[in-house]
C-alpha atoms as a printed R data frame, in Angstrom:
    type eleno elety resid chain resno       x       y       z
1   ATOM     1    CA   MET     A     1 -13.641 -31.167 125.305
2   ATOM     2    CA   ALA     A     2 -12.447 -32.801 128.518
3   ATOM     3    CA   ALA     A     3 -14.552 -32.328 131.623
4   ATOM     4    CA   ILE     A     4 -13.877 -29.058 133.463
5   ATOM     5    CA   ARG     A     5 -12.354 -29.959 136.824
6   ATOM     6    CA   ILE     A     6 -14.081 -27.606 139.240
7   ATOM     7    CA   LEU     A     7 -13.548 -26.790 142.917
8   ATOM     8    CA   VAL     A     8 -16.724 -25.621 144.688
9   ATOM     9    CA   VAL     A     9 -16.122 -23.134 147.502
10  ATOM    10    CA   GLY     A    10 -19.003 -22.443 149.886
11  ATOM    11    CA   LEU     A    11 -21.970 -24.739 150.511
12  ATOM    12    CA   GLY     A    12 -24.614 -22.330 151.749
13  ATOM    13    CA   HIS     A    13 -27.851 -21.482 149.929
14  ATOM    14    CA   MET     A    14 -26.226 -20.695 146.588
15  ATOM    15    CA   GLY     A    15 -23.105 -22.835 146.883
16  ATOM    16    CA   ALA     A    16 -25.045 -26.063 147.420
17  ATOM    17    CA   SER     A    17 -27.260 -25.300 144.417
18  ATOM    18    CA   HIS     A    18 -24.236 -24.603 142.211
19  ATOM    19    CA   ALA     A    19 -22.562 -27.806 143.419
20  ATOM    20    CA   ASP     A    20 -25.689 -29.770 142.550
21  ATOM    21    CA   ALA     A    21 -25.681 -28.225 139.082
22  ATOM    22    CA   TYR     A    22 -22.032 -29.154 138.442
23  ATOM    23    CA   HIS     A    23 -22.677 -32.667 139.806
24  ATOM    24    CA   ARG     A    24 -25.333 -33.288 137.146
25  ATOM    25    CA   ASP     A    25 -23.643 -31.444 134.253
26  ATOM    26    CA   ARG     A    26 -21.363 -33.791 132.307
27  ATOM    27    CA   ARG     A    27 -19.167 -30.912 131.203
28  ATOM    28    CA   PHE     A    28 -17.955 -30.581 134.821
29  ATOM    29    CA   GLU     A    29 -16.109 -32.862 137.216
30  ATOM    30    CA   ILE     A    30 -16.153 -31.749 140.861
31  ATOM    31    CA   VAL     A    31 -12.690 -32.235 142.388
32  ATOM    32    CA   GLY     A    32 -13.510 -30.920 145.839
33  ATOM    33    CA   LEU     A    33 -15.923 -29.100 148.137
34  ATOM    34    CA   VAL     A    34 -14.691 -26.341 150.445
35  ATOM    35    CA   ALA     A    35 -16.459 -24.883 153.469
36  ATOM    36    CA   ARG     A    36 -15.570 -23.912 157.002
37  ATOM    37    CA   GLY     A    37 -16.498 -26.744 159.352
38  ATOM    38    CA   ILE     A    38 -17.214 -29.017 156.398
39  ATOM    39    CA   HIS     A    39 -16.114 -32.124 158.297
40  ATOM    40    CA   ASP     A    40 -18.793 -31.520 160.940
41  ATOM    41    CA   ARG     A    41 -21.747 -30.611 158.743
42  ATOM    42    CA   PRO     A    42 -24.217 -32.746 156.800
43  ATOM    43    CA   ILE     A    43 -23.563 -32.968 153.063
44  ATOM    44    CA   PRO     A    44 -26.314 -33.690 150.499
45  ATOM    45    CA   ALA     A    45 -26.239 -37.360 149.562
46  ATOM    46    CA   ALA     A    46 -25.460 -36.626 145.919
47  ATOM    47    CA   LEU     A    47 -22.288 -34.763 146.944
48  ATOM    48    CA   ALA     A    48 -21.158 -37.035 149.767
49  ATOM    49    CA   ASP     A    49 -18.385 -38.814 147.856
50  ATOM    50    CA   TYR     A    50 -16.447 -35.734 146.755
51  ATOM    51    CA   PRO     A    51 -13.227 -34.741 148.587
52  ATOM    52    CA   ARG     A    52 -13.847 -32.184 151.331
53  ATOM    53    CA   PHE     A    53 -11.629 -29.342 152.487
54  ATOM    54    CA   ALA     A    54 -11.953 -26.844 155.302
55  ATOM    55    CA   ASP     A    55  -9.097 -24.674 153.976
56  ATOM    56    CA   TYR     A    56  -9.351 -22.976 150.584
57  ATOM    57    CA   GLY     A    57  -5.604 -22.636 150.014
58  ATOM    58    CA   GLU     A    58  -5.059 -26.312 150.764
59  ATOM    59    CA   ALA     A    59  -7.876 -27.269 148.408
60  ATOM    60    CA   LEU     A    60  -6.403 -25.212 145.562
61  ATOM    61    CA   ALA     A    61  -2.961 -26.692 146.050
62  ATOM    62    CA   GLN     A    62  -4.148 -30.287 146.218
63  ATOM    63    CA   THR     A    63  -6.759 -30.284 143.452
64  ATOM    64    CA   ARG     A    64  -5.209 -27.844 140.924
65  ATOM    65    CA   PRO     A    65  -8.655 -27.220 139.369
66  ATOM    66    CA   ASP     A    66  -9.456 -25.903 135.911
67  ATOM    67    CA   ALA     A    67 -12.197 -23.729 137.434
68  ATOM    68    CA   VAL     A    68 -13.370 -22.520 140.829
69  ATOM    69    CA   SER     A    69 -16.946 -21.687 141.865
70  ATOM    70    CA   ILE     A    70 -17.064 -19.222 144.779
71  ATOM    71    CA   SER     A    71 -20.197 -18.782 146.905
72  ATOM    72    CA   THR     A    72 -18.730 -17.574 150.195
73  ATOM    73    CA   TRP     A    73 -19.319 -14.390 152.211
74  ATOM    74    CA   PRO     A    74 -19.025 -11.377 149.888
75  ATOM    75    CA   ASP     A    75 -16.005  -9.883 151.661
76  ATOM    76    CA   THR     A    76 -13.964 -12.979 150.672
77  ATOM    77    CA   HIS     A    77 -14.907 -12.961 146.983
78  ATOM    78    CA   ALA     A    78 -12.060 -10.803 145.649
79  ATOM    79    CA   ALA     A    79  -9.252 -12.578 147.521
80  ATOM    80    CA   PHE     A    80 -10.585 -16.042 146.673
81  ATOM    81    CA   ALA     A    81 -11.057 -15.121 143.002
82  ATOM    82    CA   LEU     A    82  -7.545 -13.678 142.713
83  ATOM    83    CA   ALA     A    83  -6.023 -16.795 144.289
84  ATOM    84    CA   ALA     A    84  -7.829 -18.996 141.746
85  ATOM    85    CA   LEU     A    85  -6.852 -16.799 138.802
86  ATOM    86    CA   ASP     A    86  -3.222 -16.737 139.934
87  ATOM    87    CA   MET     A    87  -3.292 -20.529 139.782
88  ATOM    88    CA   GLY     A    88  -4.654 -20.396 136.244
89  ATOM    89    CA   ALA     A    89  -8.244 -21.364 136.999
90  ATOM    90    CA   HIS     A    90 -11.411 -19.914 135.506
91  ATOM    91    CA   VAL     A    91 -13.683 -18.301 138.106
92  ATOM    92    CA   PHE     A    92 -17.412 -18.244 138.711
93  ATOM    93    CA   VAL     A    93 -18.166 -15.976 141.665
94  ATOM    94    CA   GLU     A    94 -21.512 -15.249 143.230
95  ATOM    95    CA   LYS     A    95 -22.483 -11.604 143.130
96  ATOM    96    CA   PRO     A    96 -21.007  -9.204 143.908
97  ATOM    97    CA   ILE     A    97 -17.512  -9.767 142.490
98  ATOM    98    CA   ALA     A    98 -16.175  -7.761 145.444
99  ATOM    99    CA   THR     A    99 -17.359  -5.306 148.082
100 ATOM   100    CA   THR     A   100 -15.477  -2.337 146.543
101 ATOM   101    CA   THR     A   101 -15.246  -1.155 142.952
102 ATOM   102    CA   GLU     A   102 -11.460  -1.104 143.200
103 ATOM   103    CA   ASP     A   103 -11.285  -4.767 144.227
104 ATOM   104    CA   ALA     A   104 -13.850  -5.796 141.614
105 ATOM   105    CA   ARG     A   105 -11.917  -4.088 138.825
106 ATOM   106    CA   ALA     A   106  -8.680  -5.660 140.092
107 ATOM   107    CA   VAL     A   107 -10.251  -9.122 139.805
108 ATOM   108    CA   ALA     A   108 -11.541  -8.360 136.295
109 ATOM   109    CA   ALA     A   109  -8.146  -7.011 135.247
110 ATOM   110    CA   ARG     A   110  -6.357 -10.105 136.573
111 ATOM   111    CA   ALA     A   111  -8.730 -12.409 134.683
112 ATOM   112    CA   ALA     A   112  -8.040 -10.532 131.454
113 ATOM   113    CA   GLU     A   113  -4.299 -10.532 132.136
114 ATOM   114    CA   VAL     A   114  -4.069 -14.311 132.631
115 ATOM   115    CA   GLY     A   115  -6.613 -15.102 129.916
116 ATOM   116    CA   ARG     A   116  -9.150 -16.827 132.132
117 ATOM   117    CA   VAL     A   117 -12.935 -16.563 132.280
118 ATOM   118    CA   LEU     A   118 -14.516 -14.518 135.058
119 ATOM   119    CA   LEU     A   119 -18.277 -14.850 135.425
120 ATOM   120    CA   ALA     A   120 -20.411 -13.294 138.165
121 ATOM   121    CA   GLY     A   121 -23.598 -14.970 139.364
122 ATOM   122    CA   TYR     A   122 -26.267 -12.706 137.888
123 ATOM   123    CA   ILE     A   123 -29.020 -15.298 137.907
124 ATOM   124    CA   LEU     A   124 -31.672 -13.043 136.343
125 ATOM   125    CA   ARG     A   125 -29.655 -12.921 133.108
126 ATOM   126    CA   VAL     A   126 -30.425 -16.603 132.469
127 ATOM   127    CA   HIS     A   127 -34.082 -16.361 133.531
128 ATOM   128    CA   PRO     A   128 -36.555 -16.553 130.595
129 ATOM   129    CA   SER     A   129 -39.211 -14.412 132.322
130 ATOM   130    CA   TRP     A   130 -36.733 -11.655 133.131
131 ATOM   131    CA   GLN     A   131 -35.281 -11.802 129.631
132 ATOM   132    CA   ARG     A   132 -38.810 -11.313 128.249
133 ATOM   133    CA   PHE     A   133 -39.464  -8.533 130.770
134 ATOM   134    CA   VAL     A   134 -36.354  -6.672 129.585
135 ATOM   135    CA   GLN     A   135 -37.210  -7.226 125.914
136 ATOM   136    CA   ILE     A   136 -40.713  -5.806 126.366
137 ATOM   137    CA   GLY     A   137 -39.451  -2.902 128.452
138 ATOM   138    CA   GLN     A   138 -36.961  -1.939 125.744
139 ATOM   139    CA   GLY     A   139 -39.917  -1.418 123.409
140 ATOM   140    CA   LEU     A   140 -41.725   1.109 125.615
141 ATOM   141    CA   GLY     A   141 -39.814   4.127 124.294
142 ATOM   142    CA   LYS     A   142 -37.571   6.570 126.152
143 ATOM   143    CA   PRO     A   143 -37.145   7.794 128.776
144 ATOM   144    CA   LEU     A   144 -38.045   4.950 131.138
145 ATOM   145    CA   VAL     A   145 -39.150   5.093 134.742
146 ATOM   146    CA   MET     A   146 -38.039   1.897 136.503
147 ATOM   147    CA   ARG     A   147 -39.371   0.955 139.933
148 ATOM   148    CA   MET     A   148 -38.049  -2.115 141.701
149 ATOM   149    CA   ASN     A   149 -37.605  -3.455 145.204
150 ATOM   150    CA   LEU     A   150 -36.899  -6.598 147.202
151 ATOM   151    CA   ASN     A   151 -37.625  -6.325 150.918
152 ATOM   152    CA   GLN     A   152 -37.209  -9.474 153.006
153 ATOM   153    CA   GLN     A   153 -38.680 -10.216 156.418
154 ATOM   154    CA   SER     A   154 -35.908 -12.062 158.260
155 ATOM   155    CA   THR     A   155 -37.060 -14.825 160.579
156 ATOM   156    CA   GLY     A   156 -35.732 -18.286 161.450
157 ATOM   157    CA   GLU     A   157 -32.797 -19.263 159.239
158 ATOM   158    CA   ALA     A   158 -33.107 -16.025 157.275
159 ATOM   159    CA   TYR     A   159 -32.618 -14.053 160.524
160 ATOM   160    CA   VAL     A   160 -29.131 -15.495 161.006
161 ATOM   161    CA   TRP     A   161 -28.295 -15.443 157.313
162 ATOM   162    CA   HIS     A   162 -29.190 -11.756 156.828
163 ATOM   163    CA   ARG     A   163 -27.593 -10.683 160.106
164 ATOM   164    CA   ASN     A   164 -24.329 -12.312 159.047
165 ATOM   165    CA   LEU     A   165 -24.514 -10.866 155.536
166 ATOM   166    CA   LEU     A   166 -24.754  -7.390 157.052
167 ATOM   167    CA   GLY     A   167 -21.189  -7.913 158.224
168 ATOM   168    CA   SER     A   168 -20.085  -7.827 154.576
169 ATOM   169    CA   LEU     A   169 -22.472  -5.504 152.782
170 ATOM   170    CA   THR     A   170 -25.884  -3.826 152.845
171 ATOM   171    CA   PRO     A   171 -29.111  -5.174 151.284
172 ATOM   172    CA   LEU     A   172 -28.917  -2.313 148.800
173 ATOM   173    CA   VAL     A   173 -25.674  -3.776 147.423
174 ATOM   174    CA   ASP     A   174 -26.323  -7.509 147.818
175 ATOM   175    CA   CYS     A   175 -29.702  -7.614 146.084
176 ATOM   176    CA   GLY     A   176 -29.418  -4.332 144.223
177 ATOM   177    CA   VAL     A   177 -26.771  -5.462 141.747
178 ATOM   178    CA   HIS     A   178 -29.356  -7.767 140.119
179 ATOM   179    CA   TYR     A   179 -32.078  -5.170 139.656
180 ATOM   180    CA   VAL     A   180 -29.834  -2.251 138.779
181 ATOM   181    CA   ASP     A   181 -28.297  -4.525 136.141
182 ATOM   182    CA   VAL     A   182 -31.821  -5.054 134.793
183 ATOM   183    CA   MET     A   183 -32.279  -1.269 134.666
184 ATOM   184    CA   CYS     A   184 -29.034  -0.918 132.721
185 ATOM   185    CA   GLN     A   185 -30.190  -3.568 130.239
186 ATOM   186    CA   LEU     A   186 -33.532  -1.807 129.833
187 ATOM   187    CA   THR     A   187 -32.024   1.614 129.103
188 ATOM   188    CA   GLY     A   188 -28.738   0.708 127.442
189 ATOM   189    CA   ALA     A   189 -27.698   4.129 128.745
190 ATOM   190    CA   ARG     A   190 -24.855   5.466 130.883
191 ATOM   191    CA   PRO     A   191 -25.611   6.086 134.581
192 ATOM   192    CA   LEU     A   192 -24.828   9.651 135.597
193 ATOM   193    CA   ARG     A   193 -25.827  10.241 139.212
194 ATOM   194    CA   VAL     A   194 -26.944   8.225 142.232
195 ATOM   195    CA   HIS     A   195 -28.673   9.336 145.432
196 ATOM   196    CA   GLY     A   196 -29.209   6.951 148.331
197 ATOM   197    CA   ILE     A   197 -31.071   7.011 151.626
198 ATOM   198    CA   GLY     A   198 -30.845   4.443 154.375
199 ATOM   199    CA   ALA     A   199 -31.716   3.607 157.967
200 ATOM   200    CA   ARG     A   200 -30.526   1.191 160.611
201 ATOM   201    CA   LEU     A   201 -33.622  -0.412 162.108
202 ATOM   202    CA   TRP     A   202 -31.976  -3.598 163.385
203 ATOM   203    CA   ASP     A   203 -29.721  -3.461 166.448
204 ATOM   204    CA   GLU     A   204 -28.083  -6.746 165.455
205 ATOM   205    CA   GLY     A   205 -26.911  -5.300 162.150
206 ATOM   206    CA   THR     A   206 -23.614  -3.422 161.921
207 ATOM   207    CA   GLN     A   207 -24.808  -1.063 159.173
208 ATOM   208    CA   PRO     A   208 -28.090   0.145 157.610
209 ATOM   209    CA   ASN     A   209 -30.434  -2.775 157.030
210 ATOM   210    CA   TYR     A   210 -32.742  -0.651 154.838
211 ATOM   211    CA   GLY     A   211 -31.804   1.438 151.829
212 ATOM   212    CA   ALA     A   212 -33.203   2.997 148.676
213 ATOM   213    CA   LEU     A   213 -31.520   4.577 145.679
214 ATOM   214    CA   HIS     A   214 -32.379   6.803 142.754
215 ATOM   215    CA   VAL     A   215 -30.231   6.611 139.620
216 ATOM   216    CA   VAL     A   216 -30.331   8.985 136.637
217 ATOM   217    CA   PHE     A   217 -29.220   7.859 133.163
218 ATOM   218    CA   ASP     A   218 -27.944   9.956 130.257
219 ATOM   219    CA   ASP     A   219 -31.016   9.180 128.120
220 ATOM   220    CA   GLY     A   220 -33.302  10.790 130.708
221 ATOM   221    CA   SER     A   221 -34.364   7.468 132.242
222 ATOM   222    CA   VAL     A   222 -34.587   7.181 136.015
223 ATOM   223    CA   GLY     A   223 -34.600   4.190 138.331
224 ATOM   224    CA   TRP     A   224 -35.667   3.545 141.928
225 ATOM   225    CA   TYR     A   225 -34.613   0.527 143.958
226 ATOM   226    CA   GLU     A   226 -35.366  -0.364 147.586
227 ATOM   227    CA   ALA     A   227 -34.121  -3.236 149.762
228 ATOM   228    CA   GLY     A   228 -34.369  -4.135 153.429
229 ATOM   229    CA   TRP     A   229 -33.662  -7.093 155.698
230 ATOM   230    CA   GLY     A   230 -34.785  -7.784 159.226
231 ATOM   231    CA   PRO     A   231 -37.624  -9.135 161.360
232 ATOM   232    CA   MET     A   232 -39.323  -5.733 161.239
233 ATOM   233    CA   MET     A   233 -39.689  -5.589 157.437
234 ATOM   234    CA   SER     A   234 -43.228  -5.629 156.072
235 ATOM   235    CA   GLU     A   235 -44.493  -8.399 153.808
236 ATOM   236    CA   VAL     A   236 -46.660  -5.811 152.009
237 ATOM   237    CA   ALA     A   237 -45.309  -4.653 148.627
238 ATOM   238    CA   HIS     A   238 -42.042  -6.493 149.100
239 ATOM   239    CA   PHE     A   239 -41.834  -7.345 145.389
240 ATOM   240    CA   VAL     A   240 -42.236  -4.461 142.910
241 ATOM   241    CA   LYS     A   241 -40.847  -4.810 139.377
242 ATOM   242    CA   ASP     A   242 -42.438  -2.158 137.171
243 ATOM   243    CA   VAL     A   243 -41.229  -0.215 134.120
244 ATOM   244    CA   VAL     A   244 -43.065   2.741 132.564
245 ATOM   245    CA   GLY     A   245 -42.293   4.378 129.218
246 ATOM   246    CA   PRO     A   246 -44.072   6.705 126.773
247 ATOM   247    CA   ARG     A   247 -45.792   3.744 125.105
248 ATOM   248    CA   GLY     A   248 -47.010   2.009 128.271
249 ATOM   249    CA   ALA     A   249 -45.795  -0.122 131.135
250 ATOM   250    CA   VAL     A   250 -44.661  -3.654 131.887
251 ATOM   251    CA   SER     A   251 -44.809  -5.320 135.292
252 ATOM   252    CA   LEU     A   252 -43.729  -8.634 136.741
253 ATOM   253    CA   VAL     A   253 -46.482 -10.050 138.913
254 ATOM   254    CA   PRO     A   254 -44.983 -12.300 141.600
255 ATOM   255    CA   ALA     A   255 -46.076 -15.743 142.591
256 ATOM   256    CA   ALA     A   256 -47.444 -16.175 146.095
257 ATOM   257    CA   SER     A   257 -44.896 -15.848 148.916
258 ATOM   258    CA   GLY     A   258 -43.194 -19.072 149.874
259 ATOM   259    CA   GLY     A   259 -44.998 -20.377 152.945
260 ATOM   260    CA   GLU     A   260 -43.386 -19.564 156.263
261 ATOM   261    CA   ALA     A   261 -40.308 -18.155 154.525
262 ATOM   262    CA   GLY     A   262 -42.435 -15.451 152.874
263 ATOM   263    CA   SER     A   263 -40.434 -12.637 151.308
264 ATOM   264    CA   ALA     A   264 -37.139 -14.287 152.351
265 ATOM   265    CA   ASP     A   265 -37.841 -17.392 150.233
266 ATOM   266    CA   ILE     A   266 -35.125 -17.479 147.562
267 ATOM   267    CA   ASP     A   267 -37.348 -19.163 144.995
268 ATOM   268    CA   SER     A   268 -39.924 -16.367 145.265
269 ATOM   269    CA   HIS     A   269 -37.291 -13.763 144.311
270 ATOM   270    CA   THR     A   270 -37.175 -15.005 140.737
271 ATOM   271    CA   ARG     A   271 -40.498 -16.831 140.272
272 ATOM   272    CA   THR     A   272 -43.343 -14.982 138.551
273 ATOM   273    CA   ASP     A   273 -46.924 -15.756 137.681
274 ATOM   274    CA   VAL     A   274 -47.356 -13.390 134.754
275 ATOM   275    CA   ILE     A   275 -45.980 -10.405 132.898
276 ATOM   276    CA   ARG     A   276 -48.574  -7.646 132.582
277 ATOM   277    CA   LEU     A   277 -48.237  -5.311 129.597
278 ATOM   278    CA   HIS     A   278 -50.096  -2.005 129.564
279 ATOM   279    CA   HIS     A   279 -50.559   0.032 126.348
280 ATOM   280    CA   ALA     A   280 -50.715   3.836 126.622
281 ATOM   281    CA   GLU     A   281 -52.413   4.526 123.266
282 ATOM   282    CA   THR     A   282 -55.676   6.476 123.578
283 ATOM   283    CA   GLY     A   283 -58.471   7.286 121.134
284 ATOM   284    CA   PRO     A   284 -60.298  10.554 120.358
285 ATOM   285    CA   ASP     A   285 -62.171  10.258 123.647
286 ATOM   286    CA   HIS     A   286 -58.836   9.902 125.524
287 ATOM   287    CA   ARG     A   287 -59.738   6.406 126.613
288 ATOM   288    CA   LEU     A   288 -57.332   3.522 126.234
289 ATOM   289    CA   VAL     A   289 -57.521   1.748 122.889
290 ATOM   290    CA   LYS     A   290 -56.108  -1.612 124.053
291 ATOM   291    CA   ALA     A   291 -56.755  -3.629 127.167
292 ATOM   292    CA   ASP     A   292 -53.812  -4.746 129.273
293 ATOM   293    CA   GLU     A   293 -52.212  -8.002 128.134
294 ATOM   294    CA   THR     A   294 -51.452 -10.827 130.540
295 ATOM   295    CA   ILE     A   295 -48.528 -12.986 129.459
296 ATOM   296    CA   THR     A   296 -48.485 -16.244 131.416
297 ATOM   297    CA   MET     A   297 -45.015 -17.577 132.183
298 ATOM   298    CA   GLU     A   298 -45.844 -21.259 132.498
299 ATOM   299    CA   GLY     A   299 -43.087 -23.790 133.074
300 ATOM   300    CA   GLU     A   300 -40.467 -21.229 134.049
301 ATOM   301    CA   PRO     A   301 -37.372 -22.637 135.797
302 ATOM   302    CA   ASP     A   302 -37.176 -22.874 139.576
303 ATOM   303    CA   HIS     A   303 -34.135 -21.755 141.563
304 ATOM   304    CA   GLN     A   304 -32.182 -24.980 141.000
305 ATOM   305    CA   ALA     A   305 -32.926 -24.979 137.276
306 ATOM   306    CA   LEU     A   306 -31.610 -21.408 137.097
307 ATOM   307    CA   CYS     A   307 -28.380 -22.509 138.791
308 ATOM   308    CA   ASP     A   308 -28.198 -25.276 136.185
309 ATOM   309    CA   LEU     A   309 -28.467 -22.605 133.481
310 ATOM   310    CA   GLU     A   310 -25.672 -20.619 135.122
311 ATOM   311    CA   ALA     A   311 -23.465 -23.736 135.037
312 ATOM   312    CA   THR     A   312 -24.240 -24.087 131.332
313 ATOM   313    CA   LEU     A   313 -23.333 -20.425 130.752
314 ATOM   314    CA   PHE     A   314 -20.041 -20.853 132.653
315 ATOM   315    CA   ALA     A   315 -19.101 -23.871 130.547
316 ATOM   316    CA   ASP     A   316 -20.043 -21.984 127.361
317 ATOM   317    CA   CYS     A   317 -17.767 -19.106 128.384
318 ATOM   318    CA   ILE     A   318 -14.898 -21.496 129.114
319 ATOM   319    CA   ASP     A   319 -15.179 -23.283 125.769
320 ATOM   320    CA   GLY     A   320 -15.379 -19.933 123.962
321 ATOM   321    CA   SER     A   321 -18.900 -20.215 122.576
322 ATOM   322    CA   THR     A   322 -20.019 -17.262 124.741
323 ATOM   323    CA   ASP     A   323 -17.987 -14.105 125.383
324 ATOM   324    CA   SER     A   324 -17.851 -13.350 129.106
325 ATOM   325    CA   ALA     A   325 -16.293  -9.865 128.689
326 ATOM   326    CA   PRO     A   326 -19.603  -7.955 128.239
327 ATOM   327    CA   LEU     A   327 -21.056  -9.795 131.243
328 ATOM   328    CA   VAL     A   328 -18.089  -8.793 133.404
329 ATOM   329    CA   GLU     A   329 -18.387  -5.158 132.357
330 ATOM   330    CA   ALA     A   330 -22.123  -5.202 133.135
331 ATOM   331    CA   ALA     A   331 -21.408  -6.655 136.580
332 ATOM   332    CA   LEU     A   332 -18.835  -3.932 137.286
333 ATOM   333    CA   ASN     A   333 -21.268  -1.254 136.117
334 ATOM   334    CA   SER     A   334 -24.170  -2.319 138.346
335 ATOM   335    CA   LEU     A   335 -21.833  -2.778 141.327
336 ATOM   336    CA   ALA     A   336 -20.483   0.756 140.882
337 ATOM   337    CA   ILE     A   337 -24.041   2.138 140.993
338 ATOM   338    CA   VAL     A   338 -25.117   0.366 144.194
339 ATOM   339    CA   LEU     A   339 -21.816   1.125 145.941
340 ATOM   340    CA   ALA     A   340 -22.288   4.787 144.966
341 ATOM   341    CA   ALA     A   341 -25.687   4.624 146.687
342 ATOM   342    CA   ASP     A   342 -24.018   3.331 149.853
343 ATOM   343    CA   GLN     A   343 -21.500   6.166 149.583
344 ATOM   344    CA   SER     A   344 -24.353   8.636 149.149
345 ATOM   345    CA   ILE     A   345 -25.986   7.368 152.356
346 ATOM   346    CA   ARG     A   346 -22.738   7.691 154.310
347 ATOM   347    CA   GLU     A   347 -21.905  11.140 152.997
348 ATOM   348    CA   GLY     A   348 -25.393  12.624 152.747
349 ATOM   349    CA   ARG     A   349 -25.032  13.762 149.136
350 ATOM   350    CA   ALA     A   350 -25.706  12.636 145.595
351 ATOM   351    CA   VAL     A   351 -22.768  10.894 143.927
352 ATOM   352    CA   THR     A   352 -21.718  11.615 140.340
353 ATOM   353    CA   LEU     A   353 -20.430   8.541 138.503
354 ATOM   354    CA   ASP     A   354 -17.273   8.530 136.385
C-alpha cells in the first residue's frame, strides 16, 4: 500500500500531536500543515520542512491529499470535513464531528455517499486502561449506575484555550462526548431521555461554562456526567469515573494532577494509576466475601502514544482492515446525547431522544 498523503489542519494541542504521529508513521506522508497565522508561529523542529498553508481551501487545491486530519475549532469541523470529502479525501476529525446533530449526520452521510472513511477522534477508544474499564464494567450486571466528570480549572494557557472554546460549544459537549460514549459502550443500550442543568459562572464565556446531565437507557441503566471550565473551578473531585452494578463496582483512580496545569493537564485526562474493582457478594453475616481488587495499569500510553494509536486506527480504516462505520454511529450517538443535554438546559425540560 502506498503511503497515505495526508493534510494536517490545525496545530493546537491535538493537531500538533496528530501531526507528530503521522510524521513518524510510515503509512502516512504529510503533504502540508494548515493553521491560521502559520507563517508567523514556531513549528516543532520535526515538522519544520513540510509545506505550510494559512488557507485551508488553497491547501486542499494544491496538495490534493488522500486524507485530511482536522483539529480546528469545533464550529469549523463540519464544513472542513465536507470540503475534504467532496475532494475525495478520507477524513479524521477531532471530536465532535460537528456542533449540531444535523451537521454531524450530514458529514457522515456524505462520507458514506462518496465511499470515504470518516473517523472521529475518540481517544479513549484506543486506550488500554479504558478498554479494560469498559470490559470489567460490562460484567457487573444490569442495570448500571455510571458516574463520571471532568472539571478543569482554567489558568494560564488553559484560560485562553477554554475561553475560546466556549465560543464553539460548552464543556458538557466538548468533553462529554468521550464519557457518554463510554457509558454507551458499558450498557450497549439505547438512550431514552436526557436532563441537563447548567450555569454561567464565567463572565468571559458566551454560554454556560458548567453543566451536568442525567441520561436514562432502555435497560434501566442511568448515567451522570459533569463538566466545567474556568478559573473558579475546584480541583477537588475533578476526576470521577465510577460504575456500579448489581455485582459490584469498578472505578478508575487517576494519577496525580499534572503540576501547575492541574485538572487542565491533557495527559491527566486519560492517565490512570489503577483500576479498582469492588465485589458485592456477601456471606451469611452480610459482610463482603471478597476484598477489593487493585489492578495496576503499568506502562499505559501517554497522550502522544494515544495519538499514535489513533493514527494507526485511521490507517487501518483506510486500508479496510477495520470498519469505521460502527465508530461513526457511536460518535453520532454520544453527540446526540450531549447536545440534548444542552437543549435541556436552554429549554428547562427533559429531552426525549428519537
